[in-house]
N, C-alpha and C positions, 0 to 999 in steps of 0.2 A: 500493501500500501504505499501512494506516495505521501512524502510530509508536504505539507505547503507552510513554506516560509513567508508567512508577514513583513510587507516593507518598513513596519518603525522593527522588528527584532532583523533585520537586516541593518535595520540602521544604530540600532545600541551594539550590536554585535560590532559594526565598524567603529565607534563612539571609545566604544572598550577594547580593542586591536589599539586602538588610537594613546590612548590614556595611559594604555604599556609598554607603548612607544617611548613615549615622554617621560615616564617614572626608571626607564633603562636610562636615557641616555643623559638626565639630573645623576644616575648615583654613576653612570659611567665619568663623571666629570669634576662628583668630590673624587673618587679617585684619583683621577689625571691629574687636580690640584693640587695632590699628597706627595703624588709621584714627580713632580714639576718643580716643586719648596724642595725638594732634597735632592733632586738631579743641580738646581742654581746655587743651591751650598757648594756643592763639588768645583761649579762654572766657574763657582766664586773665588774660591781656594787657590785655582788655578792659574785665575786672570789675574789676582794678588801678589800673589808670589814671583809669575813671570815679571810684573810691572816695578817689583821692588829685587827685581835682579838688576832689570833694565839700569832701575836709576842710581843703585848705586855700584854698579863696576862699569871701567872702560871696556868694555867686550869687542873681538870680532865684530866684524861686518858680518860674519856667517850666522855667529851664534845667537846676535840680531836680529835678525833677518827670520831665525824656526822660533824667537819668539816670539815676532810680530806674527808670524803663520797661525803659533798656539792660542793668543791671545785674538785673532781675528776669528781660528774654526770654534771656537769655543764662544764668542758671540753669535755668530752662526748658528749654531745650539739652540742656543737661550732664545734665538728668534723661532726655530724651526719649532722647541716645546712653546714658545705663543701662541701657534701655528696652532698647535695643537690643542691650548688649552681653548681655543676662540674655537673650532670645529665642535666638542662633546658640552661646551657649557656657554651660553653671556649673562654677561652679567654686568654689575653698572661700573664700571671703571673712572678714570681722568681721560676731561677732555684735551686733546692733545694739537698743535698743530702741525698737520705732516702732508709731505709729498705723496701722490696719492701714483706716484708711477715707483718711489722706492718700495710701499704696499701690497702694489703688486708683480712688483719686481723680487719682495722677499718669499712673495708665495710662491713664487712658479715650482719649484721640484713638489713641494706638499700638494700642489695641484697637478704636477701632471701622474703625481700617485692615485689622484682618489680618479682622475677620469682611465685610467688604465691605456692598453698599448695601442687599440683599437682603432683612440680617438686623440688628434693632434692640438697641440694647444698653440695657437699665435701669439703674442704681443704685440700690437700696435700703438706704442707710448708717444703722445704728441711731444713736443720740441716745447721750452718753457714752462710746462704744465704746473696752475700755479694751488697753494697749500690750499688743505681744507681746516677746518676746525671739528674732529672728530674721534669719538673715541673706538683708536685704535682695531684694539678685539671688533671693533664693532660691525666696523667698516669690513675688517678682512671674514667675521661671517656675514654679512651680507654678499658679499664676491663670490665663498664659499659654498651658499647656497643658490646662489642661477647657476654660478659653473654646475654643481651637481646635477640643478635640473634639464641643464640644459643636457650633459650625461645621458641623462634616462632620456628624450626626449632622441635619443642614437643610438636603439641599441645596435646596432649593425655598425660602430663605426661613421665616423664622420668628422668635421674639424671643430672648433673653440674658439672663437677671437675673444677678447679683451684689449680694448678701446680705453684710451683717454685724449680728450682735447681739452683748451681752453672755450665756453662758450658766452658769449652775450646778450642775454636779452634785456630790447631797444622797447622801449616804450610801446612804438606800432603793434612789435610781432606782441606784448604782450595784450595791446588793447584789443586786435583779433583776435587770439585763443582767451582770454581769460584766466590763465593757471593760475598763472605768475608770475613770481613779483617782480621789479627791471633790476637790473644789474649784471653781476660777474658771476659767470656760476664754471665748476670742475663737470666732465662730462667722460661719469664713463660707462662705457658699452658693454655685454657680454653677447654678444651673438654664435649661434649654432649653427648647423646642418641638417636638422633635424623634421622632425614629420611635421611641424604646425602647429599649429593654437585653432584649433575653430572660430571662428566669428561668434559661438553660440554662447561660447563661454568664457570671452576674455576677458568681460569684466565680475566672473568670478577668480579669475583665478588669484588675489591677492586677498579673498577671504579665509581666517582659521579656518581647517579638517576642510576643505574645500580639496579634494585631491578627483584626478581619474585614472590612479595607480590603483593595484590589487591589493585584498587585506593584506597588512602585512606588512605590504613594498613601501608603505610613503605614510608619514603625519599629517599633512597637509598643512603643516604650519612651515614649508619652508621659503614660499615664497610673502605669506602673512607676514613671517619676521623680519623678510628683506624688506616690506612695506615700512615696518615701525621703526625699523632703525632709520631707515630715509628720513621719516618727516622725525622726528626723535631730533635730528639734524638738519629741523628746519629745509629739505631738499624733498626734489618731484621722483619719482619712478612711473616710467608709462611702459609698454608692450606695442612691438609691430611683428608682427606675423603674415607668414603666407604659408598655406598648408600647401603641405609636401617639399615645402623650399625649408623651411627656419622657423626661426623666433630671435628676436632683440627685445632685450631687456637694457635703456636707457636710464643710471642713474645720474640725479643733475644735482649737484653739493652748494654753493654759497664757496665759495674761493676766498680766499684769505691775500690778498695780495701784494702785502709785503709778507714777509717771508722771517718767521722770527729764526733767528741764529746764533752761533757759540762765538760768535762775536764783538770786537769792543766798537764805538760810535766809530773809529777808525776803520773799523772796518779787517781787524788785526785778529789771527785766530789766537782763542787765549789759550796759555801756559799753566805749568805746575807753578810756575814763582806768580801769577796775577790771583794766589789764593789759600798763600800761608798764612800765617796765624799763630799769634800766642797763647790762647784763649785756653782755656783746663775744660776737656773732657771726658765725661762720665760715659766708656762704651758698654753696652750690653748687649756679649752675643754666647748664645751655648756651647755653638760648633766654633770647636779652640781653632781650627785652623783661620777660619773666617778673624774671626776675635784678633791672630795675631799677626794677620796679613793688615788688619788695617789699623790696627795700634801703630805697627810700623810705616802705612802711607802716612798716617796723620802725622806722624813724630818727626815723620822727611820733614813737612811743611811748618816745624816750628811748634807746635800745638803740645800741651801735656796731655796723656790720655791714664785715664785708671780705669780700667780694663775690669770686669764683672760677666760670670759665667751666668747668672741668676735675677731672677729679679729680689730675690732675697738677697744675695752679695750685695746687690747695687745697692740698699734699703739699709744694708752695713754701713757699708763705709761714707752714706752721706749721710749719715747719724753721728760720725767722728768728722766728716768735713764736709761741709753743701759749697763749699766754693768755690764750686762746676756755669761754666758758662749756656752750658750745652748739654744734652742726654741726645747717645744715641743711640736708639736700642731696635734689635730687633722684635717684632710684633709679634709671632709663636714661639716663650717661653716656655721652660717647666715651669710649673706651679703657676703664678700670675703673669697677666701676658702683659704686654710694649702698653697697653693704653691704660692698663692699672696702676703698672708701674709709676708712671705719666699723671698720673690723681696722685697718686697719694706723693709726687716728689713734689711737687706746683702747691700743693698743700702747705708745704711747708717753706716755700721759696716760689715768689709766683711768677720771675721774671724768668721764671728758666726755659732757654730754649729749648727744644724738642726735634728730632731727624727720627723717625722708622722706616726702616728695612725689611725686607722678609724677598722669599722665596716664592711666597703666594705673590702674585697680582696685585693690585688695590682695589681694583675689581672684584675680584671674591673674598677680601677682608671687607670691604664698606658692604655687600652683598649679607656677607655675616654677620654684620655688627659689629666688628673688631674695629675698625674705623670709621672717620664720620668723614664729609668734605668738608675742605681746605687745608686738611693737613698737610705735614710736608713728607713727602716719600721716597723712595731710596729703590730699585728694584736692583737685586739683584739677580744674577747675577755683577758687578758694576766696575766701574774704568777705577783706577787712585782717583787718576780728572773727576769722575764721577761726584764720587764719596769728596773733594777739597770744593766743588764748586758749590755743590748743596751745601756743606757747613759754612763756606762764608757766607754765603745769600745771608742764611738761616739768622748768622751772627751779627751781619749788616746790619737785618730788619728793624726799625724803631718800632 
């Protein structure tokens, strides 16, 4: 006897499947965050020791070159980990001024792994593309979602093209289309040579849980997530498609006309000498390798550093001697965390400056309520210039 499956039962089954997929991705995100935190600690130790050797010794050119290779490779590994985190979870991270071209280039290898061997990836990155003000991890996730959507539209193979260029929306254009604000934008387009999207469903693709894929093969959240990320950054996303020819998704983000750079007013690149000082710093880090290398970097720039391996040890040190100008602390510590330590120390010394550091991204820490917006944050692994720069900037704040 045939069993009749009612439409409502089918819809409930689909929603349940989508819920399980979301929960699976959230669990994967938590696991990934923890692993990335540990690996970033190792990378921070490797990079720190390499930079200390370079600062202290007059090295043969070949040795110096090999150290540079280790540092550069560590940076690339850290960026790859960040891309992995963006793929498995979205969070509320920090907004930065970034180059869209740099973001796409940084993701290239990972994207090639995602799309498989039967699909080619082509980059058409415009010259002089303006920077944009975004949460980099969210922009990366939007691009990843569009690339995955393009991949799934080409089951037998094809080509994906990512293009960037500057676009100006004039008053005449806006008056004609009634959809955007006048101004300078950066376009990021993802084009595939796939099956295309039928006209009758094009107005539904950005809706949450809408999917044309089989049960268990798609959450229906990929494109709706893209739409949410773009709107959050005051941008626009449009769809162009021809059945049997392919599809293009175009993201438009407001351009930052003048790029913020790591240079002074005369355009001279910053160096270690620009961030020296003689202030006293309480350094709290439970990883011995990072604690020792960070201490050595700061002392090489003239700072007086007292290290501690836990919040409890830092509190004991501060009880005996509160004459510190700045607290540089890891966020995740045994016992009390970095934020709790800051609150206790500031209760005793209100003008104590604070910089947090972590192998977790600031987005993960914001989401979990460990940190809050507006804090001074240093992402591990960091270079010697990174730590000296933020320490000097925070100490100089009025």
